[in-house]
N, C-alpha and C positions, 0 to 999 in steps of 0.2 A: 433224152429225158427233158420234158418241158419244165420250165422254171417260171414261177409266179413272181414277176417283177414289181408287184404293187408295193410301194413304200420300201423298196429294196436298196435304194442307192443313198449314200451320204456324199454330198458334193461340196466343193469349195465355192465361196463367194468370189466371183470374178468382178473386177471393176472395169474391165475393158468391154463395157456395154453401155447402152442407153437404158433409161428406165423403161421406155416403151418396148425395146427389144426384150429386155428381161421379163417384162410382164407377159409378152406373148410366149416366151420360152417356158415360163412356169405354168401358163395356162395349158400348154401342150404337154409338158413333162412332169408337172407337179404331182400327179398321181403315182409316179414312180420314185419320187424323192422323199426320203424319210427325214433327213436333216440337211441343212446348209451350215457348214462350219467356216469360221472366221477368227481372226485375231484382232485384238482391240487396237484402235488407231492412236496409240499413245507413245509413239517413238520407235526407233529402230530395234531396241532391245526386245520387242514383242514379235519380231519377224526375222526369219532366216533368209528370205529371199530378197535380194537387193532391188529387184524390180518393184516389189510390193512396198519396200521401204521408200522408194522414190515416189511411187504413186501417192502414198499417204503422207507425203510431206507437203501436199498441195491442198489448200482449203476447199477448192471446188470439188476435188475428188473425195475429200472427207465428208463433205456435204451429201454427196451422192452415196457414199457408203451407208449413211444412216437411213437415207430414203430406200435403199435397196434392201436393208434389213426389214423395214416396215413392209415392203412389197412381198418379201418372202413369207412373212407371218400372215399377210392377207390372203395368201394362197393355201393356208393351213399346213405349212411346212415348219418343222421344228428348227430351232436355232441352237447351234453348239458353238460355244466359245473355246478357243484352243490357247492353252498356256504351256508351250512346249519348247521354249528356248532357255538358254543358260542364264543363271544368275538373277532370276527375278526375285524380288523381295516381297515380304508380306504387304509392305506398302504399295508396291506395284500391283499386287493382286487385288488390294482394296480399291486402288485407283481404277482398275478395270471394272469393278463392280459399280463404282460411283459414276463413271461415264456412261454406263448402261442405264443406270437410274436417271441420270440427267436427261437422256434422250428417250426415256420411256420404253426401253427395250427389255422384254422379258425373255431370258434365254431358258432353254430346257435342260441343257446339259453342259458340263465342263470337261474338256479333255486335257489332261495334265500329266506332268512329270511326277514321278514317285515322291520326290522331295517337296513337292507343293501340296501333297494330298491333304495333310492336316489343315493347312491354311485355306485351301479351297473349300474344305467342308465347313469350316468356321465362317468364311465370307460368303459362300453360296450354299446355305443350308437347303436341304430338300430338293436339290437338283439330281440329275443322273450324273454319275461320275464315271469317266472313260479313261482307261489306262492308255496313254499315248504310244503310238508306234515308236517314238523317239526314246522310249525306255529300253529299246533294243533287246528283244528276246530272240535267241537263236536256237532254243531247245525247249522241250517240255519241262526240263529241270529249272530253267530260268523262270518260267511261268509259276512253277510250284513254289519258288522262293518268295513270291510276292505275299506280303501280310495284309496289305490294305484291301479293303472291300470295294471293288468296282462293279458297276452295273454292266460294263462291256470292256473288251480289250481290242485294240487295233493291232492286227497282226499283218506282217508282210515281210519283205526281204527274204531271208533264209527260210521263213516259214510259210511262203505263199502256197506251197503244196503240202504242208505238214498236217495231214488229216488227224494225226494223234494229238497235235497241239490244239486243234479246234475242239476235239472231244475233251481234252484236259480243261479248257476254259468253261466249257458247258457243264461238264459232270463233276469236276472237282472245285471249280471256282464259282459254279452256279451263276455264271455271267454269259453275256451274249458275245458272239464273234463278229467283229468288223474286219473284213479282209480287204486290204489295200491292194487293189488289182494291178494298177498301171504305173506305179512309181518307178519300177525298174531298178531298184537299189541293188548295190553290190552286196552279196551275201555276207561278206566279211567286214562290212563297214561298221564303224563304232557309233554311227547315229548322226542325225541331222540337226542337233541342237544349234550349231553355229555354221554348218555347211563346210567346215574347214577340212574334214576328213574325206569328203566326197571325191575330189579329183585325184589326190595321191593314191588312194585305194584302188580307184578304177584304173589308173595308169599302171600301177603295179600288177594288176590282174591281166591287163592287156599285154604285158610282157610275157605272160605265161600262156595266155589263151587268145584265140582269134576273137574278133568282134562277133562272128557268127555264133560261136559257143556262148560268149557272154550274154548276147541278146536271147539265145535259146533258154539259157538258164534263168535269166532275170525277168523275162516277160511272161505274161499270161495271155495267150491268144484265146479268142472267143470259144473255140471248140473245147478247150481245157475245162470250162465250167459245165459242159454238157456230156462229156464222155466218160466221167467218173474219175478223171485225173485228180479233180478237186472235189471233195465230199461236200457239195453245196447244201446238203440237208443239215450240215453242222455249221453252216455260215449263216448268220442272221442278216447281215448287211454287206453290201459291196461299197467300199470307199473308193472314190475317184480323185486323183490328184489333177487339179485343173486351175488353181487360183491365178496362176500367171498367164493363163490363156484366155481366148475369147470364148463366147458361148458356142461358136460353131465347132470348136474342138470338143467341148463337152457333149454336144449333140451327136457328133460322129462317134465318139467313144461309147456313150450309152447305147446308141443305135446298133453299133457293131456287136456288143455283148448281148443285147436283147434279141437280135435277129440271127445270131451265130454267123455273122458275115465278116469274112476276112479278105478273100480274094478281090472283091470289088474295090476295096479301099486300097489294096496294094497295087491293083491295076491303075488306079488314079494317081499314084505317085509314091516314091519311096519314103517321103516324109510321114506318110501315114503309119509307118512303124512306131511312131511316137504315141499312137493311140494305146498301145499295150505295154510300153516301157518307155517312159518319158524322161528318165533321169538325164540331166543336162549334158553329160559328157558322151552320150550316145548321138546327140543331134547331128553333129558334123560327120558322124560315121554311118548313119542310115544308108547312105549311098553305096557304102562298101559291103553291105550285108549281102551274101549270096544265099538267096532263098532256099535252094535245094540243100546247100550245106547246112544252113541253120535248121531246117526241118529234120535233117538227119541227126543233128545233135539233140534236137527236141525228142525224137524217137528214143535215143539212148537214155535221155534223162527220164522219160515217162515210162519206158518199157513197152511202148506201142507207137505206131505211126499216127499222126494226126490227120484227120479228114477235113481239109479246108473247104469252106463253102463260100 
């Protein structure tokens, strides 16, 4: 089934690039990108990834950050600010607004935790409001409990193949579905607000299941969006996790999904398993994945074998 990828992807702002390289990338891929998401450079409490915290502790990187946002806008791509960490205050949210105003950055949407919704609506009136993946929905019932009115919901983790959850968002919440394709999160994780749950949950799962099974369960390989495993007609946007990587990673990830290409990347190296499930605790274990065994588990999970191209 062909997919129209025009303005289909929401991707993260990567700082591991030059302005020239980024400009060329957006010139080539901008027509496929709906939004670029980012967190404000206002200290560690706004970020869960240590690498990004370290990057944004340097003035020259912060200077590049603002120039990159301007570059994104110049290519006609929307900007999404993310407020998805623990313990942000209303003053923090106001500070995020103020620093955007200071640098003449006009965002289009705000992705936030449930507890920040009222403050976000007050501080950022008239924007699109996105229900963050970090709110951790594991069932349709979890989604139905949400009282706040969002324009879209980011779904992933245990809901990466939950077509009934996609329909719930669209038909009951009258909102758009943003499917986080490649994060590779543990289905039973409590969320990424501070990243403290990630390793212990994954290691506990690894005591019960092989890495082949966990990768099969938690990844979305390209053919899964083409063969009906995932109801892409009920998905408005594909979100890519990539902020801590170079643009070369994002290019490969997008290309693999847009061209339904899996085998050529696996033939180039086992680290390309990261394209479809990049959760950090998989990285040292990609070398241990037995492809045939993993695909057999995929077939059990999906109810049919995948045809890799």
